[in-house]
C-alpha positions, 0 to 999 in steps of 0.5 A: 469706883463707888460713884459708878456703882451707885449709878448702876444700882439706880438703873432698872434690872432686866430679866435673865438673858437680857442685856442692860440697855445703854443710857441715852442722854438728851442732846438739847438744853431744854428741860425734860420731863424725866431724869433719865431716858433709854433708847427707843423701842418699837413705836418710837417709845422710850423708857424714861425715869422720873424720880424712882418710877419708870414710864414711856415718852414719845419722840417729843418728850411727852409722857405716853405711859405715865411713870408708875413702874419700878422697872421697864424694858423697851417695846419689842414684839408689840409689848414691853415688860414692866415691874410693878410692886415686884410683879413682872408683866407685859403691857401694850403701847397704850399701857394696858396689861397683856393677859398671858397667852 
């Protein structure tokens, strides 16, 4: 089905060995600041897409980390992997880049 294929191509890809996240759908009829939202990770932050960029929203649907990334994963072990201009790296819950250990 071409429609389903097109939908899958709009989702961010993840690194090898990780499964794709399931899409979460807003339940209320109120307008949301995003086009798509994923299940929450640590800190209650949810990956969310606005246009073609990803960021993170809190439980009240407020942007905590503005959408600027090409792809993101949910927070796990106090960090999330993001991709910016084709380059993957990790950020903390404030959006600060985490240096390699």
